[in-house]
LUMVOPA-476925 format. One record per atom (N, C-alpha, C): residue in one letter; x, y, z. Coordinates in steps of 0.1 Angstrom, whole numbers, padded with zeros to 4 digits, always signed. Atoms other than C-alpha are relative to their C-alpha. Layout:
REM residues N
AXYZ
...
This chain:
REM residues 203
M+0010+0003-0008
M+0014-1544-0384
M-0013+0002-0005
N+0009+0002+0009
N-0022-1549-0397
N-0008+0012+0006
K+0005-0012-0004
K-0049-1523-0395
K-0008-0004+0010
G+0009-0004-0011
G-0068-1516-0364
G+0007-0011+0015
Q-0005+0010-0009
Q-0043-1541-0347
Q+0005+0009+0011
V-0006-0006-0014
V-0034-1529-0309
V+0018-0001+0003
P-0010+0000-0003
P+0004-1518-0304
P+0004-0007+0013
A+0000+0009-0013
A+0018-1545-0284
A+0011+0013+0013
T-0004-0001-0010
T+0023-1540-0249
T+0012-0010+0010
G-0007+0005-0009
G+0046-1551-0220
G-0009-0014+0000
A+0010+0017-0006
A+0013-1579-0213
A-0002-0008-0012
I+0001+0008+0014
I+0011-1590-0249
I+0017-0005-0004
N-0018+0011+0005
N+0052-1596-0254
N-0003-0007+0008
T-0008+0017-0005
T+0052-1616-0229
T-0012-0006+0000
L+0007+0007+0006
L+0021-1633-0238
L+0011-0008-0016
I-0005+0009+0018
I+0038-1638-0273
I+0013-0012+0005
Q-0013+0013-0001
Q+0069-1651-0257
Q-0005-0016+0011
E+0001+0012-0008
E+0049-1676-0234
E-0003-0008-0015
L+0003+0008+0008
L+0033-1690-0265
L+0008-0005-0015
N-0011+0008+0008
N+0058-1695-0285
N+0010-0005+0006
K-0006+0009-0002
K+0070-1716-0263
K-0005-0008+0000
L+0004+0010-0002
L+0047-1740-0270
L+0002-0003-0010
P-0006+0003+0017
P+0057-1767-0298
P-0005-0001-0012
G+0011+0001+0009
G+0040-1762-0329
G+0000+0015-0001
I+0002-0010-0001
I+0038-1726-0319
I+0012+0011-0003
G-0003-0003+0005
G+0057-1702-0343
G+0003+0013+0008
P+0006-0012-0011
P+0063-1665-0329
P-0008+0003-0014
K+0020-0003+0005
K+0035-1655-0358
K-0010-0007+0002
S+0014+0007-0006
S+0016-1677-0348
S-0001+0004+0018
A+0004-0005-0015
A+0022-1667-0308
A-0008+0012-0003
Q+0001-0013+0004
Q+0021-1633-0327
Q-0024-0002+0000
R+0012-0003+0005
R-0016-1638-0338
R-0012-0005+0012
I+0004+0001-0010
I-0028-1661-0309
I-0005+0009+0008
A-0006-0007-0015
A-0019-1636-0282
A-0013+0014-0011
Y+0004-0012+0005
Y-0036-1608-0306
Y-0021-0003+0001
Y+0014+0007-0004
Y-0068-1630-0309
Y-0006-0001+0012
L+0003+0000-0015
L-0072-1632-0272
L-0004+0014-0001
L+0003-0013+0000
L-0068-1601-0270
L-0013+0008-0007
R+0013-0008+0005
R-0101-1589-0290
R-0012-0011+0004
A+0006+0007+0004
A-0120-1618-0280
A-0009+0005+0017
H+0005-0007-0015
H-0143-1615-0249
H+0001-0007+0009
E-0011+0007-0011
E-0131-1617-0217
E-0007-0013+0007
E+0002+0014-0011
E-0153-1645-0204
E+0006-0010-0008
Q-0007+0011+0010
Q-0138-1667-0231
Q+0014+0002+0002
A-0014-0001-0007
A-0103-1660-0223
A+0000-0001+0016
R+0002+0006-0019
R-0114-1663-0183
R-0001-0015-0006
L+0010+0017+0000
L-0127-1698-0196
L+0014-0003-0004
L-0005+0012+0003
L-0098-1709-0214
L+0013+0004+0005
A-0009-0005-0010
A-0069-1694-0188
A-0007-0007+0014
E+0003+0008-0007
E-0093-1714-0162
E+0003-0017-0001
A-0006+0007+0006
A-0086-1743-0186
A+0012-0006+0006
I-0012-0002+0003
I-0053-1743-0188
I+0006-0006+0026
L-0002+0005-0018
L-0052-1743-0144
L-0003-0009+0003
S+0008+0012+0000
S-0076-1769-0144
S+0008-0012+0000
L-0011+0011+0006
L-0049-1789-0164
L+0006-0005+0011
K-0012+0005-0010
K-0025-1788-0138
K-0001-0002+0009
D+0000+0001-0012
D-0042-1786-0110
D-0013-0015+0002
K+0005+0005-0004
K-0067-1818-0115
K+0005-0015+0002
T-0008+0010+0003
T-0040-1838-0134
T+0004-0009+0008
R-0017+0002-0012
R-0015-1862-0118
R-0003-0020-0010
L-0002+0013+0002
L+0001-1899-0133
L-0009-0010+0008
C+0001+0019-0004
C-0013-1938-0129
C+0006+0003+0007
S-0013+0006-0008
S+0005-1950-0106
S+0001-0017-0001
V+0003+0016+0002
V+0000-1982-0122
V+0009+0002-0013
C-0005+0003+0012
C+0006-1975-0158
C+0006+0019-0002
F-0007-0011-0002
F+0020-1937-0156
F-0003+0011-0011
N+0006-0014+0009
N-0005-1919-0182
N-0008+0009+0011
V+0006-0011-0002
V-0023-1889-0178
V-0013-0002+0007
T+0010+0004-0008
T-0049-1892-0154
T-0004+0010+0013
E+0005-0013-0019
E-0075-1873-0128
E-0009-0009+0006
T-0002+0007-0008
T-0081-1907-0113
T+0007-0009+0003
D-0012+0012-0005
D-0058-1934-0097
D-0004-0010+0005
P-0008+0002+0008
P-0059-1959-0109
P-0008+0005-0014
C+0005-0019+0013
C-0066-1937-0149
C-0012-0019-0004
A+0004+0011+0011
A-0092-1957-0172
A-0002-0012-0002
I-0005+0013+0001
I-0080-1982-0183
I+0006-0008+0006
C-0006+0005-0008
C-0058-1997-0158
C-0014-0006+0008
S+0015+0012-0005
S-0095-2003-0140
S-0006-0002-0008
N+0015+0003+0013
N-0117-2011-0171
N+0006-0021+0003
G-0002+0012-0005
G-0119-2048-0160
G-0004-0009-0013
Q+0002+0006+0010
Q-0128-2057-0199
Q+0008+0004-0007
R-0013+0003+0007
R-0093-2048-0209
R+0011-0013+0001
D-0007+0007-0003
D-0067-2074-0220
D+0008+0004+0008
H-0010-0001-0011
H-0044-2074-0185
H+0010-0009-0001
S-0007+0008+0004
S-0023-2105-0200
S+0011+0006-0008
R-0015-0007+0012
R-0003-2074-0225
R+0000+0011+0004
V-0003-0019-0005
V+0012-2040-0219
V+0002+0000-0010
C-0010-0001+0013
C+0022-2022-0247
C+0005+0019+0007
I-0010-0010-0005
I+0051-1997-0238
I-0005+0015-0010
V+0000-0009+0010
V+0047-1964-0254
V+0006+0009+0006
E-0017-0012-0008
E+0074-1931-0247
E-0011+0010+0008
Q+0008-0011-0006
Q+0046-1903-0241
Q-0017-0003-0001
P+0016+0004-0005
P+0006-1902-0228
P-0006+0001-0012
Q+0002-0002+0015
Q-0006-1891-0266
Q+0003-0011-0009
D-0001+0012+0006
D+0005-1919-0278
D-0006-0015+0001
I+0011+0002-0001
I-0020-1935-0261
I-0012+0002-0011
L+0013-0003+0007
L-0046-1920-0279
L+0003-0001-0013
A-0004-0001+0010
A-0030-1921-0310
A-0004-0019-0006
L+0000+0020+0003
L-0030-1964-0304
L-0016-0001+0008
E+0016+0002-0005
E-0071-1963-0288
E-0005+0006-0013
H+0010-0005+0005
H-0083-1944-0312
H-0002-0008-0017
T+0000+0012+0010
T-0076-1970-0341
T-0014-0009+0003
G+0013+0013-0006
G-0103-1994-0319
G+0007-0017-0002
T-0006+0013-0001
T-0073-2024-0326
T+0000-0005+0013
Y-0007+0007-0017
Y-0056-2026-0288
Y-0011-0002+0010
R+0011+0004-0007
R-0075-2037-0263
R+0008-0003+0016
G-0007+0006-0011
G-0047-2048-0238
G+0003+0011+0009
L-0006-0005-0011
L-0029-2021-0207
L+0008+0009-0007
Y-0015-0006+0011
Y+0002-1993-0218
Y+0001-0001+0017
H-0009+0002-0002
H+0030-1984-0200
H+0006+0010-0007
V-0003-0014+0004
V+0039-1947-0204
V+0015+0000+0005
L-0015+0003-0004
L+0079-1947-0201
L+0005+0021+0000
H+0000-0017+0001
H+0078-1903-0204
H+0015-0001-0005
G-0013-0005+0007
G+0109-1901-0230
G+0002-0019-0006
A-0008+0013+0001
A+0134-1925-0244
A+0013+0007+0002
I-0010+0002-0004
I+0171-1933-0239
I+0005+0006-0014
S-0009-0013+0008
S+0191-1904-0254
S+0011+0001+0006
P-0011-0005-0005
P+0225-1903-0245
P+0009+0014-0002
T-0003-0015+0012
T+0231-1870-0271
T-0004+0011+0010
E+0004-0002-0007
E+0204-1858-0250
E+0000+0007+0014
G-0002+0003-0019
G+0213-1866-0214
G-0012-0007+0000
V+0009+0009-0002
V+0188-1888-0213
V+0003-0018+0000
G-0006+0010-0002
G+0197-1919-0192
G-0015-0010+0000
A+0011+0008-0007
A+0179-1954-0185
A-0008+0005+0011
E+0007-0003-0014
E+0173-1941-0149
E-0014+0016-0005
D+0013-0014+0004
D+0152-1909-0166
D-0013-0005-0004
I+0014+0006+0006
I+0124-1931-0183
I-0005-0008+0015
R+0011+0006-0008
R+0097-1950-0165
R+0002-0018+0002
G+0003+0018+0004
G+0112-1986-0168
G+0009-0005+0011
K+0001-0001-0013
K+0122-1990-0134
K-0010-0005+0006
E+0014+0002-0002
E+0086-1991-0126
E-0008-0008-0009
L+0009+0005+0016
L+0076-2009-0159
L+0009-0016+0012
L-0006+0015-0005
L+0100-2043-0142
L-0009-0002+0013
E+0005+0000-0014
E+0086-2038-0109
E-0023-0005+0000
R+0010+0000+0012
R+0054-2040-0128
R-0001-0012-0004
L+0001+0014+0004
L+0060-2072-0144
L+0001-0012+0012
R-0010+0012-0006
R+0076-2092-0117
R-0021-0007+0008
D+0012+0005-0007
D+0043-2112-0102
D-0009+0000-0006
S+0008-0008+0010
S+0023-2099-0131
S-0008-0015-0005
P+0008+0013+0008
P-0002-2117-0154
P+0002+0003-0012
V-0002-0005+0016
V+0010-2101-0181
V+0008-0012-0007
E-0009+0006+0013
E+0025-2124-0213
E+0005+0003-0011
E-0010-0007+0009
E+0031-2102-0234
E+0003+0013+0003
V-0007-0021+0003
V+0049-2067-0241
V+0006+0005-0015
I-0004-0006+0015
I+0046-2046-0271
I+0000+0006+0003
M-0013-0010+0001
M+0074-2020-0276
M-0007+0007-0012
A+0001-0013+0007
A+0057-1990-0292
A+0001+0012+0001
T-0006-0013-0003
T+0085-1968-0287
T+0004+0004-0018
N+0003-0008+0018
N+0086-1945-0317
N+0011-0009-0011
P-0005+0006+0017
P+0103-1961-0353
P+0012+0011+0000
N-0008-0012+0007
N+0135-1939-0347
N+0016-0003+0008
F-0014+0008-0006
F+0174-1942-0330
F-0004-0002+0013
E+0005+0009-0018
E+0159-1936-0293
E-0007-0007+0005
G+0012+0013-0007
G+0129-1958-0293
G+0007-0006-0003
E-0009+0010+0000
E+0149-1983-0311
E+0008-0003+0012
Q-0013+0003-0007
Q+0178-1981-0284
Q-0009-0006+0014
T+0008+0002-0015
T+0148-1979-0260
T-0006-0012+0003
A+0009+0012+0002
A+0128-2008-0268
A+0011-0013+0000
M-0013+0006-0002
M+0165-2030-0271
M+0002-0002+0016
Y-0005-0002-0014
Y+0173-2023-0238
Y-0013-0003+0012
L+0006+0005-0004
L+0141-2030-0224
L-0003-0012-0001
S-0008+0014+0003
S+0144-2062-0243
S+0002-0008+0004
R-0011+0005-0002
R+0171-2071-0227
R-0011-0007+0015
L+0005-0003-0013
L+0152-2068-0188
L-0008-0007-0005
I+0009+0009+0001
I+0122-2080-0198
I-0005-0013-0005
S+0001+0014+0008
S+0128-2114-0220
S+0004-0005+0014
P-0005+0006-0010
P+0145-2132-0187
P-0014-0002+0011
M+0012+0005-0011
M+0112-2129-0168
M-0008-0014-0011
G+0012+0012+0009
G+0092-2158-0197
G-0009+0013-0003
I+0009-0005+0003
I+0075-2129-0209
I+0001+0001-0014
Q-0003-0002+0009
Q+0073-2126-0245
Q-0003+0016-0004
V-0006-0014+0000
V+0087-2093-0258
V-0004-0001-0019
T-0002+0001+0014
T+0071-2083-0295
T-0007+0021-0003
R+0001-0008+0008
R+0072-2054-0320
R-0008+0008-0004
L+0008+0005+0010
L+0051-2036-0339
L+0011+0002-0015
A-0004+0007+0010
A+0057-2043-0372
A+0002+0014-0010
R-0006-0004+0010
R+0076-2023-0395
R-0010+0012-0012
G+0005-0009+0003
G+0049-2006-0413
G-0003+0013+0007
L-0007-0007-0004
L+0057-1977-0395
L+0007+0011-0004
P-0008-0006+0001
P+0081-1953-0409
P+0014+0001+0006
F-0012-0005-0014
F+0117-1947-0395
F+0004+0010+0002
G-0006-0014-0009
G+0127-1914-0376
G-0019+0009+0001
T+0014-0006-0002
T+0083-1906-0374
T-0001-0008+0012
E+0007-0003-0011
E+0065-1903-0344
E-0013-0006+0005
L+0017+0003+0000
L+0035-1924-0330
L-0009+0007-0008
E+0011-0001+0001
E+0012-1904-0325
E-0002+0011-0011
Y+0004+0004+0010
Y+0013-1892-0363
Y-0005-0005-0012
A-0001+0005+0010
A+0011-1915-0378
A-0017-0008+0003
D+0016-0001+0003
D-0025-1926-0392
D-0004-0015+0002
D+0003+0009-0001
D-0049-1950-0384
D+0003-0012-0007
V-0008+0014+0011
V-0043-1981-0409
V+0013-0002+0000
T-0016+0000+0000
T-0006-1975-0407
T-0004-0007+0019
L-0001+0001-0018
L-0009-1980-0367
L-0012-0014+0000
T+0008+0008-0005
T-0039-2007-0369
T+0012-0014-0005
R-0008+0011+0007
R-0015-2029-0396
R+0016-0003+0015
A-0012+0003-0010
A+0015-2022-0372
A-0005-0011+0016
I+0007+0011-0006
I-0004-2038-0347
I-0004-0012+0001
E+0006+0005+0003
E-0020-2060-0356
E+0014-0011-0006
G-0005+0008+0005
G+0012-2075-0374
G+0016-0002+0007
R-0009-0009-0007
R+0038-2067-0347
R+0002-0016+0004
Q-0011+0010-0001
Q+0069-2092-0341
Q+0005-0005+0012
Q-0018+0000-0011
Q+0094-2111-0323
Q+0008+0008+0006
F-0010-0009+0000
F+0114-2091-0307
F+0013-0001+0001
């Protein structure tokens, strides 16, 4: 225990355990965060707690694209300046943040909230594929861009959706291979993502 550190109590241990469940937060990091919050002003801790509760209370999924939003439809779907003839398919909401940060893509999105992975018990019915097909029927969409992660699950998901979308007469493309296989979209840098968008290929 570091000098000046308060011995762990039930409340601290509970917080450490909950923080340790967060992605990227190991036991040591969870412990550091817990003791930081213990030493912080009560107002700072309260603001953090209120921000977390507000996140759960105010956010929802857009009824069109299933991105996380506080308004329905979301700001992207309701933006008349976006290109409504293109829909980019991503696995998770944070992938949209990565693509938007490049400033290259100006179309719409559709969030699957996962990828097909039989080994993890995730089937086609567990992602938002059905909603995507319903959205594309009788729509002005001319191109669907597959931006699933360049790994086995992402490729499998893209192939599955492509087989269902192609008969609709909609062009299906995929991001260019500038993305290393096995990586996740949200961690790709802006230059790589920009080249992948601009160099997308026929699926």
